[in-house]
C-alpha positions as CSV (number, residue, x, y, z in Angstrom):
1,M,-10.1,9.4,-29.3
2,K,-9.6,5.8,-28.3
3,I,-10.0,4.8,-24.7
4,L,-9.2,1.5,-23.0
5,L,-10.5,0.8,-19.5
6,A,-9.0,-2.0,-17.4
7,I,-10.8,-2.8,-14.2
8,K,-12.6,-5.8,-12.6
9,K,-15.9,-6.3,-14.3
10,D,-17.7,-7.6,-11.2
11,S,-16.6,-4.7,-9.1
12,S,-19.7,-2.7,-10.0
13,N,-22.6,-2.8,-7.4
14,T,-24.8,-5.0,-9.5
15,K,-27.2,-5.9,-6.7
16,L,-27.8,-2.2,-5.8
17,N,-28.2,-1.3,-9.5
18,K,-30.9,-3.9,-10.0
19,E,-32.8,-2.8,-6.9
20,N,-33.0,0.8,-8.2
21,N,-33.5,0.0,-11.9
22,K,-30.3,1.6,-12.8
23,V,-27.1,0.4,-14.6
24,E,-26.1,-3.2,-14.0
25,T,-22.6,-3.6,-15.4
26,V,-19.4,-1.7,-15.8
27,E,-20.1,-1.5,-19.5
28,D,-23.5,0.2,-18.8
29,L,-21.8,2.6,-16.4
30,I,-19.8,4.1,-19.2
31,N,-22.5,4.1,-21.9
32,P,-22.3,7.9,-22.2
33,I,-18.6,7.5,-23.1
34,K,-19.4,4.8,-25.7
35,E,-22.2,6.9,-27.2
36,N,-19.9,9.8,-27.9
37,L,-19.2,9.9,-31.7
38,N,-15.7,11.0,-31.1
39,V,-14.8,8.2,-28.8
40,V,-13.8,4.6,-29.6
41,Y,-14.0,2.5,-26.4
42,D,-12.7,-0.9,-25.3
43,F,-13.0,-2.7,-22.0
44,F,-10.6,-5.2,-20.5
45,D,-11.8,-7.3,-17.5
46,Y,-8.8,-7.1,-15.2
47,D,-9.5,-9.8,-12.7
48,I,-6.2,-11.5,-11.8
49,E,-8.0,-14.2,-9.7
50,K,-9.8,-15.5,-12.8
51,N,-7.0,-15.2,-15.2
52,H,-3.3,-15.9,-14.2
53,I,-1.9,-14.8,-17.5
54,I,-3.8,-11.5,-17.5
55,E,-0.8,-9.3,-17.6
56,S,0.4,-10.6,-21.0
57,E,-3.2,-10.5,-22.3
58,L,-3.5,-6.8,-21.3
59,I,-0.2,-6.0,-23.1
60,S,-1.6,-7.8,-26.2
61,R,-4.9,-5.8,-26.0
62,I,-3.1,-2.5,-25.8
63,S,-0.9,-3.5,-28.8
64,F,-4.0,-4.5,-30.8
65,F,-6.4,-1.7,-29.8
66,E,-3.7,1.1,-29.8
67,P,-5.6,3.4,-27.4
68,D,-4.8,7.0,-26.9
69,I,-5.7,6.9,-23.2
70,F,-5.4,3.9,-20.8
71,F,-7.6,4.1,-17.7
72,F,-7.1,1.5,-14.9
73,D,-7.6,0.9,-11.2
74,L,-4.2,1.9,-9.6
75,S,-4.7,-0.5,-6.7
76,Q,-5.0,-3.6,-8.9
77,I,-2.1,-3.3,-11.3
78,S,1.4,-4.0,-10.1
79,E,4.3,-1.5,-10.3
80,N,6.2,-3.9,-12.6
81,L,3.4,-4.1,-15.0
82,L,3.0,-0.3,-15.0
83,I,6.7,0.1,-15.7
84,L,6.4,-2.3,-18.6
85,I,3.4,-0.5,-20.1
86,R,5.2,2.8,-19.7
87,N,8.3,1.6,-21.4
88,R,6.6,-0.2,-24.3
89,F,4.0,2.3,-25.2
90,K,5.8,5.7,-25.3
91,N,2.9,7.7,-26.7
92,L,0.1,6.2,-24.5
93,K,-1.4,8.5,-21.9
94,I,-1.6,6.4,-18.7
95,C,-4.4,7.6,-16.3
96,A,-5.0,6.0,-12.9
97,I,-8.3,5.8,-11.1
98,A,-7.7,6.4,-7.4
99,H,-11.0,5.3,-5.9
100,E,-9.8,4.6,-2.4
101,C,-7.5,7.5,-1.7
102,F,-6.9,6.9,2.0
103,G,-6.6,3.1,2.0
104,H,-4.1,3.0,-0.9
105,Y,-2.4,6.4,-0.5
106,H,1.2,5.1,-0.1
107,E,0.8,2.6,-2.9
108,Y,-0.6,5.3,-5.1
109,L,2.4,7.6,-4.2
110,D,4.9,4.9,-5.2
111,K,3.3,4.4,-8.6
112,E,2.6,8.1,-9.4
113,K,5.9,8.7,-11.3
114,Y,4.8,6.1,-14.0
115,I,1.5,7.7,-14.8
116,D,0.4,10.9,-16.7
117,N,-2.7,11.7,-14.7
118,M,-4.6,10.4,-11.7
119,I,-8.4,10.9,-11.3
120,L,-9.5,11.2,-7.7
121,H,-13.0,10.9,-6.3
122,E,-12.0,11.8,-2.8
123,L,-10.1,15.0,-1.9
124,N,-7.8,15.6,1.1
125,P,-5.3,18.5,0.9
126,R,-3.1,16.7,3.4
127,Y,-2.5,13.9,0.9
128,W,-3.1,15.3,-2.5
129,L,-1.7,18.8,-2.8
130,N,1.7,17.7,-4.1
131,S,2.2,17.2,-7.9
132,T,-1.2,18.9,-8.6
133,E,-0.7,18.9,-12.4
134,K,-1.1,15.2,-12.5
135,K,-4.1,14.9,-10.2
136,I,-7.6,15.7,-11.3
137,F,-10.6,15.8,-9.0
138,H,-13.7,14.4,-10.7
139,P,-15.7,12.2,-8.4
140,Q,-18.2,11.0,-11.0
141,I,-15.7,9.2,-13.2
142,V,-15.0,6.2,-11.0
143,F,-15.9,3.5,-13.4
144,N,-16.4,0.6,-11.0
145,K,-18.8,2.4,-8.6
146,S,-22.6,2.3,-8.8
147,S,-23.9,5.3,-10.7
148,Y,-26.5,7.7,-9.3
149,Y,-25.7,10.2,-12.0
150,Y,-28.3,9.0,-14.6
151,R,-31.4,9.0,-12.3
152,N,-34.3,11.3,-13.1
153,K,-37.1,9.9,-10.9
154,Y,-37.3,11.4,-7.4
155,P,-36.6,8.6,-4.9
156,N,-39.2,7.6,-2.4
157,K,-38.2,9.0,1.0
158,I,-39.2,7.0,4.1
159,Y,-36.5,8.1,6.5
160,D,-36.7,11.7,7.9
161,F,-33.1,11.6,8.9
162,Y,-30.4,9.0,8.4
163,Y,-26.7,8.8,9.5
164,S,-24.3,5.9,9.3
165,G,-20.7,6.3,10.2
166,S,-18.0,6.1,12.8
167,I,-19.0,7.6,16.2
168,S,-16.2,8.6,18.5
169,K,-15.4,11.3,21.1
170,S,-14.9,13.8,18.3
171,R,-18.4,13.0,17.1
172,N,-20.3,12.6,20.3
173,I,-22.8,15.2,18.9
174,V,-24.4,12.2,17.0
175,N,-25.4,10.5,20.3
176,K,-26.7,13.8,21.6
177,L,-28.6,14.4,18.4
178,K,-30.2,10.9,18.6
179,L,-31.6,11.6,22.0
180,K,-33.0,14.9,20.9
181,L,-34.7,13.5,17.8
182,E,-36.2,10.6,19.6
183,S,-37.5,12.7,22.5
184,K,-38.6,15.9,20.8
185,L,-39.6,15.1,17.2
186,K,-42.0,12.6,15.7
187,G,-40.5,10.9,12.7
188,N,-38.5,8.0,11.3
189,F,-35.0,8.6,12.4
190,L,-32.2,6.1,11.8
191,I,-28.7,6.5,13.3
192,M,-26.3,3.5,13.1
193,G,-22.7,2.6,13.1
194,G,-20.6,2.5,9.9
195,R,-20.4,-0.3,7.4
196,Y,-16.7,-1.1,8.4
197,K,-18.0,-2.8,11.5
198,N,-20.0,-5.2,9.4
199,I,-23.3,-3.6,10.5
200,Q,-24.3,-3.1,6.9
201,T,-22.9,-3.4,3.4
202,V,-22.2,-0.5,1.0
203,N,-25.3,-1.4,-0.9
204,E,-27.5,-1.3,2.2
205,H,-26.0,2.0,3.2
206,E,-26.5,3.6,-0.3
207,N,-30.1,2.3,-0.4
208,K,-30.9,4.0,3.0
209,L,-29.5,7.3,1.7
210,L,-31.7,7.0,-1.3
211,K,-34.7,6.7,1.0
212,S,-33.6,9.5,3.3
213,K,-34.6,13.2,3.4
214,I,-31.7,14.5,5.4
215,S,-28.2,13.1,6.2
216,L,-25.1,14.1,8.0
217,N,-21.5,14.4,6.8
218,F,-18.2,14.8,8.7
219,V,-15.2,16.2,7.0
220,Y,-12.6,15.5,9.7
221,P,-11.2,12.1,10.6
222,K,-12.7,10.5,13.7
223,T,-10.6,10.6,16.9
224,D,-11.0,8.9,20.2
225,N,-9.3,11.7,22.0
226,N,-10.3,15.3,22.3
227,I,-6.7,16.6,22.1
228,D,-6.3,14.9,18.7
229,R,-9.4,16.6,17.4
230,Y,-7.6,20.0,17.7
231,Q,-4.7,18.6,15.7
232,N,-7.2,17.8,12.9
233,Y,-8.4,21.4,13.0
234,F,-4.9,23.0,13.0
235,E,-3.6,20.7,10.2
236,E,-6.6,21.0,8.0
237,K,-7.2,17.2,7.9
238,T,-10.5,17.7,6.1
239,S,-11.8,15.8,3.1
240,W,-14.3,15.6,0.3
241,S,-15.3,12.0,0.8
242,G,-17.4,9.6,-1.3
243,K,-20.2,10.2,1.1
244,I,-20.7,13.7,-0.2
245,Q,-21.6,12.7,-3.7
246,S,-23.7,9.8,-2.4
247,I,-25.8,12.2,-0.3
248,I,-26.1,14.8,-3.1
249,T,-26.9,12.4,-5.9
250,A,-29.4,10.5,-3.7
251,K,-31.3,13.9,-3.5
252,C,-30.8,14.0,0.2
253,L,-30.2,17.3,2.0
254,M,-26.7,17.4,3.4
255,L,-25.8,18.8,6.8
256,S,-22.0,19.0,7.1
257,E,-19.0,20.3,8.9
258,K,-17.7,23.3,7.0
259,A,-14.8,22.4,4.7
260,N,-12.7,24.0,2.0
261,E,-13.2,21.1,-0.3
262,I,-17.0,21.4,-0.2
263,D,-17.0,25.2,-0.6
264,Y,-14.8,24.7,-3.7
265,F,-18.0,23.7,-5.5
266,F,-21.0,24.3,-3.3
267,E,-22.2,27.2,-1.1
268,D,-22.9,26.9,2.6
269,G,-26.4,27.9,3.4
270,V,-27.5,27.4,-0.2
271,N,-26.5,23.9,-1.3
272,Y,-25.5,22.4,2.0
273,F,-25.8,23.6,5.7
274,S,-22.9,23.6,8.1
275,F,-23.4,23.1,11.8
276,E,-21.7,23.9,15.1
277,N,-23.2,21.4,17.5
278,S,-26.1,18.9,18.1
279,N,-28.5,21.7,18.9
280,D,-27.7,23.4,15.6
281,I,-28.2,20.1,13.7
282,F,-31.5,19.5,15.5
283,D,-32.8,22.9,14.6
284,K,-31.9,22.5,10.9
285,I,-33.6,19.0,10.8
286,S,-36.7,20.4,12.4
287,Y,-36.9,23.3,10.0
288,F,-36.5,21.3,6.8
289,L,-38.9,18.6,7.9
290,K,-41.5,21.4,8.3
291,N,-40.5,22.9,4.9
292,E,-40.6,19.9,2.6
293,N,-40.9,21.9,-0.6
294,E,-37.8,24.0,0.1
295,R,-35.8,20.9,1.0
296,R,-36.8,19.2,-2.2
297,E,-36.0,22.2,-4.3
298,I,-32.5,22.4,-2.7
299,C,-31.9,18.7,-3.3
300,D,-33.0,19.0,-7.0
301,Q,-30.8,22.0,-7.6
302,N,-27.8,20.2,-5.9
303,Y,-28.4,17.2,-8.1
304,K,-28.5,19.3,-11.3
305,K,-25.4,21.2,-10.2
306,F,-23.5,18.0,-9.5
307,Q,-24.5,16.8,-13.0
308,E,-23.2,20.0,-14.5
309,L,-19.9,20.0,-12.6
310,F,-19.1,16.4,-13.2
311,S,-20.8,15.8,-16.5
312,D,-19.7,13.6,-19.4
313,K,-19.0,16.8,-21.3
314,N,-16.5,17.8,-18.6
315,F,-15.0,14.3,-18.7
316,Y,-14.4,14.6,-22.5
317,K,-12.8,18.0,-21.8
318,I,-10.5,16.3,-19.3
319,C,-9.6,13.6,-21.8
320,S,-8.9,16.1,-24.5
321,N,-6.7,18.1,-22.1
322,I,-4.8,14.9,-21.2
323,L,-4.1,14.2,-24.9
324,E,-3.0,17.8,-25.6
325,G,-1.0,18.1,-22.4
326,K,-3.1,21.0,-21.1
327,K,-4.0,21.9,-17.6
328,N,-7.3,20.2,-16.5
329,I,-10.5,21.6,-15.1
330,Y,-10.9,21.2,-11.4
331,P,-7.2,21.0,-10.6
332,L,-6.3,20.6,-7.0
333,K,-5.2,23.8,-5.4
334,K,-4.1,25.3,-2.1
335,F,-7.2,26.0,0.0
336,E,-7.5,28.9,2.4
337,N,-7.9,27.8,6.0
338,F,-11.3,28.0,7.7
339,N,-10.0,27.2,11.1
340,N,-8.8,30.7,12.2
341,H,-11.2,30.4,15.1
342,Y,-8.9,27.8,16.6
343,K,-5.5,29.1,15.3
344,N,-5.9,32.6,16.7
345,K,-6.7,31.6,20.3
346,L,-3.9,30.9,22.9
347,R,-6.0,28.1,24.5
348,Y,-6.2,26.1,21.3
349,K,-2.6,26.8,20.4
350,I,-1.6,25.2,23.7
351,I,-3.9,22.2,23.1
352,Y,-2.4,21.8,19.6
353,Q,1.1,21.7,21.0
354,L,0.0,19.1,23.5
355,A,-1.4,17.0,20.7
356,L,1.9,17.2,18.8
357,L,3.8,16.2,21.9
358,K,1.5,13.3,22.6
359,N,2.0,12.0,19.1
360,K,5.8,12.3,19.4
361,L,5.6,10.3,22.6
362,R,3.6,7.6,20.8
363,K,6.2,7.3,18.1
364,I,9.0,7.1,20.7
365,K,7.1,4.4,22.6
366,K,6.6,2.3,19.4
367,K,10.3,2.6,18.5
368,Y,11.2,1.5,22.1
369,F,9.0,-1.6,21.9
370,K,10.4,-2.5,18.5
371,F,13.9,-2.2,19.9
372,L,13.0,-4.5,22.9
373,I,11.5,-7.1,20.5
374,K,14.6,-7.1,18.3
375,N,16.9,-7.5,21.3
């Protein structure tokens, strides 16, 4: 099996890797692939800012190397180049790496018809349930991300609880939790805003997770209006996000909203712990800070399970299935809904209809302003 990978070489988190004595380059990230006796591997540094004739050089590399499978970052390669590769190399299996599912969703959708498979590291049924045969969920195989998957040493934990992320009206339990922790528990608790507000970098966030005993995960998009929150519930706008594997592979205990995507792989009350409100979160933090051995055992088991689920062996299985045209492991599938609590009550049904009406009015308002501007 011959694999060609084309991504930007400097897109790996080199600084973070050095700080944690882990891998330092993209090539090191995929050492397990290169070490497999049945795999011949080549890497192409796809950085268009450094090389303005890079498209012709990539075509030449494919012609010379003659790979069986071509992996690439879907957000970096243009649609025209993708069409050219598709037309010139009829037998080549073209596999996209979709590492920013939400930010590039429409771009990914436009290019999907030119590829054979797409590997996702985030999972949202609202976006990804169509064309499931092409889409494979395998969060570990995102080649230009820093790797926590080869760590054996237990990280030094200095934070009892850490959360970083967007805080809105739908997540006001975070502010309530912060007050409870600071007033009722003695410990080192760190709650801060998300990295997108330039409060901290990705590297800084990942390092804090590494040093934390417990962290918090939200599966629904943030909203600044309580009505919109119920629309999230009714339309199942949940997601397996990149934060989940960061928490698990940092050997940090995860408290999370309950989600179909998480329960596809992990068990609530065993691998992670769902919550209802800030009091529930506070009680669980208090319990696990008092029961350190239990917490560590859960975190170690989660880490091992993640390794087993998304191991190199499974990746080779995926590659073999791609070449043979078989169905892949971990295909996306229709999830059963967990939100019957909301759907079966008249009060919430009315709120949901109000949310839909509100969004329709927003769209009408936008169209009206666009009409005024044009005229």
